[in-house]
C-alpha positions as CSV (number, residue, x, y, z in Angstrom):
1,M,-5.9,-49.0,71.0
2,P,-6.5,-52.5,69.9
3,S,-5.7,-53.4,65.9
4,R,-8.3,-51.7,63.4
5,R,-7.2,-53.8,60.7
6,H,-10.4,-55.7,61.2
7,F,-12.5,-52.6,61.2
8,L,-11.2,-51.0,57.8
9,Q,-13.0,-51.8,54.8
10,G,-11.5,-51.2,51.2
11,S,-8.1,-50.6,52.5
12,A,-6.7,-50.6,48.8
13,A,-8.5,-47.3,48.3
14,L,-6.7,-45.3,51.3
15,M,-3.6,-45.8,49.2
16,T,-4.5,-44.4,45.9
17,I,-3.6,-41.1,44.9
18,T,-6.2,-39.2,43.7
19,A,-5.4,-37.9,40.2
20,G,-4.4,-34.1,40.4
21,S,-4.2,-34.0,44.3
22,Q,-1.6,-31.7,46.4
23,L,-0.1,-34.1,48.6
24,L,2.2,-33.0,51.2
25,P,5.5,-34.0,50.2
26,G,6.4,-37.4,51.7
27,F,3.4,-39.1,52.1
28,A,1.9,-41.6,50.3
29,F,-1.7,-41.2,50.9
30,A,-4.1,-39.5,49.0
31,A,-6.5,-36.9,50.2
32,N,-9.6,-37.0,50.5
33,P,-11.4,-36.8,47.1
34,S,-14.9,-35.1,48.8
35,P,-14.9,-32.4,51.0
36,L,-15.2,-32.6,55.1
37,L,-18.5,-31.7,56.4
38,Q,-17.8,-28.2,58.2
39,R,-19.7,-27.0,61.3
40,K,-19.6,-23.5,61.9
41,I,-18.1,-21.4,65.7
42,P,-21.4,-20.2,66.4
43,S,-19.8,-16.6,67.8
44,S,-18.0,-15.9,64.8
45,G,-19.5,-17.9,62.0
46,E,-15.9,-19.4,61.1
47,S,-16.1,-23.2,59.7
48,L,-14.2,-26.1,61.0
49,P,-14.0,-29.7,59.6
50,A,-16.2,-31.6,61.9
51,I,-13.1,-34.0,62.3
52,G,-10.2,-32.8,64.1
53,L,-7.2,-34.8,65.7
54,G,-6.6,-35.4,69.4
55,T,-3.3,-35.9,70.8
56,S,-3.5,-36.6,74.2
57,Q,-0.9,-40.2,74.8
58,T,-0.5,-40.8,71.4
59,F,1.7,-37.5,70.7
60,N,3.2,-38.0,74.0
61,V,7.0,-39.7,72.8
62,S,10.5,-38.1,72.6
63,L,11.6,-35.7,69.8
64,D,13.4,-38.2,68.0
65,N,13.0,-39.1,64.1
66,T,11.8,-42.4,64.9
67,S,9.3,-41.8,67.1
68,L,7.9,-38.9,64.6
69,I,8.0,-40.4,61.4
70,P,4.3,-42.4,61.9
71,L,3.1,-38.9,63.7
72,D,4.6,-36.9,60.5
73,E,2.4,-39.3,58.7
74,V,-0.5,-38.9,60.9
75,V,-0.2,-35.0,60.5
76,R,0.3,-35.1,56.5
77,A,-3.0,-37.2,56.4
78,F,-5.0,-35.3,58.6
79,I,-4.1,-31.8,56.5
80,N,-4.5,-33.6,53.2
81,G,-7.5,-34.6,53.9
82,G,-8.7,-31.3,55.1
83,G,-9.2,-31.4,58.5
84,T,-7.7,-28.0,60.7
85,L,-8.2,-28.7,64.6
86,I,-5.5,-30.1,66.6
87,D,-6.4,-30.4,70.4
88,T,-3.6,-30.5,72.9
89,A,-2.6,-29.6,76.1
90,P,0.4,-29.1,78.7
91,S,-0.2,-31.9,80.4
92,Y,0.1,-34.4,77.8
93,G,3.4,-34.5,78.1
94,A,5.2,-34.0,75.4
95,A,2.3,-33.8,72.7
96,E,2.7,-29.9,72.8
97,A,6.5,-30.2,72.0
98,V,5.5,-32.7,69.3
99,T,2.9,-31.0,67.6
100,G,5.0,-27.8,67.0
101,E,7.8,-29.7,65.5
102,L,5.4,-31.9,63.3
103,L,3.6,-28.8,62.0
104,K,7.4,-27.1,61.3
105,R,8.7,-30.6,59.7
106,T,5.7,-30.6,57.4
107,K,5.3,-26.7,57.1
108,T,2.0,-26.4,58.1
109,Q,1.7,-24.0,61.0
110,G,-0.5,-21.6,58.9
111,K,-2.7,-24.6,58.1
112,A,-3.8,-25.8,61.5
113,F,-6.4,-24.8,64.1
114,L,-4.4,-24.9,67.6
115,A,-6.4,-25.8,70.8
116,S,-4.5,-26.1,73.7
117,K,-5.1,-25.3,77.4
118,L,-4.5,-23.8,80.7
119,S,-4.5,-26.4,83.5
120,S,-2.3,-24.2,86.3
121,T,-3.5,-22.3,89.7
122,G,-3.3,-19.0,89.8
123,R,-2.5,-16.1,87.2
124,E,0.8,-16.1,87.0
125,R,1.4,-19.6,86.6
126,G,-1.7,-20.1,84.3
127,L,0.3,-17.0,82.1
128,A,3.9,-18.9,82.2
129,Q,2.1,-22.2,81.4
130,F,0.4,-20.3,78.1
131,E,3.8,-18.6,77.1
132,A,5.5,-22.3,77.6
133,S,2.7,-23.8,75.1
134,L,3.1,-21.1,72.8
135,K,7.2,-22.0,72.8
136,A,6.4,-25.9,72.7
137,L,3.9,-25.2,69.7
138,Q,5.9,-22.6,67.6
139,T,3.6,-20.0,67.2
140,D,2.9,-16.6,68.6
141,K,-0.6,-17.0,68.5
142,M,-3.2,-20.4,69.6
143,D,-6.9,-20.2,67.9
144,L,-8.7,-21.9,71.1
145,L,-6.9,-21.6,75.0
146,Q,-9.5,-23.6,77.2
147,V,-9.7,-24.2,80.8
148,H,-8.5,-27.8,81.4
149,N,-11.3,-29.8,83.4
150,L,-12.3,-26.6,85.0
151,Q,-9.3,-26.4,86.8
152,D,-9.4,-22.6,88.6
153,T,-11.8,-21.6,86.3
154,T,-12.5,-18.4,87.4
155,T,-8.7,-17.1,87.4
156,Q,-7.9,-18.8,84.4
157,L,-11.0,-18.0,82.0
158,A,-10.0,-14.6,83.4
159,L,-6.4,-14.7,82.0
160,A,-7.7,-15.9,78.9
161,R,-9.9,-13.1,78.4
162,E,-6.9,-10.8,78.6
163,L,-5.4,-12.3,76.4
164,R,-7.8,-12.7,73.8
165,E,-7.8,-8.9,74.1
166,Q,-4.1,-8.6,73.7
167,G,-4.7,-11.0,70.4
168,K,-2.7,-13.6,71.5
169,V,-5.9,-15.9,71.5
170,R,-8.8,-16.1,69.2
171,Y,-11.4,-18.1,71.3
172,I,-11.7,-19.2,74.8
173,G,-13.3,-22.5,76.3
174,I,-13.5,-24.9,79.0
175,T,-13.3,-28.7,79.1
176,H,-13.8,-32.1,80.8
177,Y,-13.6,-35.6,79.9
178,I,-16.2,-37.4,82.3
179,E,-20.2,-37.3,82.6
180,S,-19.9,-36.8,86.0
181,A,-18.7,-33.2,85.3
182,H,-21.1,-32.2,82.8
183,D,-23.0,-30.5,85.6
184,D,-20.5,-28.7,86.7
185,L,-19.9,-27.6,83.1
186,L,-23.4,-26.4,82.7
187,A,-22.7,-24.1,86.2
188,V,-19.8,-22.4,84.8
189,L,-21.7,-22.3,81.5
190,A,-24.6,-20.2,83.4
191,K,-22.1,-17.6,84.4
192,E,-19.2,-17.2,82.6
193,K,-19.5,-16.9,77.9
194,V,-17.0,-18.8,76.4
195,D,-16.9,-19.9,72.8
196,F,-16.2,-23.3,73.2
197,V,-17.0,-26.0,75.6
198,Q,-15.0,-29.8,75.2
199,L,-16.9,-33.0,76.6
200,N,-17.0,-36.7,76.0
201,Y,-20.2,-37.9,74.1
202,S,-19.9,-41.3,71.9
203,V,-22.5,-44.1,71.5
204,G,-21.0,-45.8,75.2
205,E,-21.2,-42.3,76.9
206,R,-24.6,-40.2,75.9
207,N,-25.1,-38.1,78.9
208,A,-24.9,-35.1,77.1
209,E,-27.8,-35.3,74.8
210,K,-29.8,-34.7,77.8
211,R,-28.8,-31.4,78.9
212,L,-25.3,-29.9,78.1
213,L,-25.4,-30.4,74.4
214,P,-28.7,-29.0,74.0
215,Y,-27.6,-26.1,76.1
216,C,-24.9,-25.2,73.9
217,A,-27.0,-25.7,70.7
218,D,-29.5,-22.9,72.3
219,N,-26.6,-20.7,73.8
220,G,-24.4,-20.4,70.8
221,I,-21.1,-22.2,72.2
222,A,-19.8,-24.7,69.7
223,T,-18.2,-28.2,71.1
224,L,-15.1,-30.5,71.0
225,I,-16.3,-34.1,71.5
226,N,-13.4,-36.2,73.5
227,R,-13.2,-39.8,73.9
228,P,-15.3,-40.7,71.0
229,F,-14.3,-44.3,70.9
230,Q,-13.9,-44.3,74.9
231,R,-10.4,-45.2,74.6
232,A,-10.5,-47.7,72.3
233,Q,-13.1,-50.2,74.3
234,L,-16.2,-49.3,72.2
235,L,-13.9,-50.9,69.1
236,S,-12.9,-53.9,70.7
237,R,-16.8,-54.9,71.4
238,V,-17.0,-55.1,67.4
239,K,-13.6,-56.9,67.0
240,G,-13.9,-59.3,64.5
241,K,-17.4,-58.6,63.6
242,P,-18.4,-57.9,60.0
243,L,-19.9,-54.1,59.4
244,P,-23.3,-54.4,59.1
245,E,-25.1,-53.8,55.5
246,W,-27.2,-50.8,56.7
247,A,-23.6,-48.7,57.2
248,N,-24.0,-48.3,53.5
249,E,-26.7,-46.2,53.9
250,I,-24.9,-43.7,55.3
251,D,-21.6,-44.0,53.3
252,A,-19.4,-45.7,56.6
253,T,-17.1,-48.0,55.5
254,S,-15.7,-49.5,58.9
255,W,-16.7,-49.1,62.6
256,A,-14.8,-46.0,63.5
257,Q,-17.0,-44.6,60.9
258,L,-20.0,-45.4,62.7
259,L,-18.8,-44.2,65.7
260,L,-18.0,-41.0,64.6
261,K,-20.9,-40.7,62.7
262,F,-23.0,-41.1,65.2
263,I,-21.9,-38.4,67.1
264,L,-21.4,-36.2,63.9
265,A,-25.3,-36.8,63.5
266,N,-25.9,-34.8,66.1
267,E,-26.3,-30.9,64.8
268,A,-24.8,-29.3,68.6
269,V,-21.1,-31.0,67.8
270,T,-18.9,-28.7,66.2
271,V,-15.7,-30.9,66.1
272,A,-14.9,-34.6,67.2
273,I,-11.2,-35.2,68.2
274,P,-10.4,-38.3,67.7
275,A,-6.6,-39.6,68.9
276,T,-4.4,-41.7,66.8
277,S,-1.0,-42.3,66.0
278,N,-1.6,-44.0,62.8
279,P,-2.1,-42.4,59.7
280,R,-4.3,-45.2,58.0
281,Y,-6.4,-44.5,61.0
282,M,-6.3,-41.0,60.6
283,V,-7.7,-41.4,56.9
284,D,-10.3,-43.5,58.0
285,N,-11.5,-41.1,60.7
286,L,-12.3,-38.0,58.3
287,K,-14.2,-40.4,56.1
288,A,-16.6,-40.3,58.9
289,A,-17.2,-36.1,57.6
290,Q,-18.1,-37.6,54.6
291,G,-21.5,-38.8,53.0
292,R,-24.3,-39.1,54.7
293,L,-25.4,-38.8,58.3
294,P,-27.6,-41.4,60.0
295,D,-31.2,-40.3,61.2
296,A,-32.8,-41.2,64.7
297,K,-33.5,-45.0,63.7
298,L,-29.9,-45.2,62.0
299,R,-28.3,-43.4,65.5
300,E,-30.3,-46.4,67.5
301,R,-28.5,-49.2,65.4
302,I,-25.4,-48.0,66.0
303,V,-26.0,-47.7,69.4
304,Q,-27.3,-51.4,69.5
305,A,-24.7,-53.1,67.1
306,F,-22.3,-51.6,69.9
307,S,-24.5,-52.8,73.1
């Protein structure tokens, strides 16, 4: 990811420790002073903070102390700031094991909403993968188990339902990360009942607005949004440019916040899950779930700013 030094505004404020805030030990950033926007999971009514944490690529590091120190601070910033949902997968290399170790280090296992995935073929392989995920994450229960990129969907969803009935999983879902798969996601949703769909959606990838997000809203399905920055491609378009004055109208203090607020302004979105290995960026991302969101007119101005 390109440096976001040019995108962050008011960096001194990020170093201020809020009076009376209860920080996790060893972390120097303040907890966010105001609550994060919450969105409900339609199937249960449970609320989740609207900004989560992705782990693809960023958490695929070795388990040595040097590699874990910055990620330790990311997790502390995330939890201190009010975040809960952490999305990971067996196919993300060491990300599950790193997530489990960081939650253990920070003593925050009970504060995180853990989402992982099945990416196997066949029931027995899927079950073995799930058990390995529990071990890596150092937990005995998964909050959300998703069929990754629709791999062996029917078999893996059946397994996920079994695990939910056994009390090992709370919610089930399906995922993909490219627009060409949106019709495939819709086809599965027409046949299978799930709690969550994870999909790509951003200023630069708006196909989900046409059918997928409206379908989820109409049918009570929670959504997780991946690729909110398109792997930093969107941020690279505005590198070195000053933040427009109208960003103040929605309480945005960085380009990254504009991108995330654009996504959260769609009420069909439950949680956006940007990935980062930098605690400053983690704090910045969380601020997108505070303050005002753009109306239709401002959303179009955001689109134009990144075009």
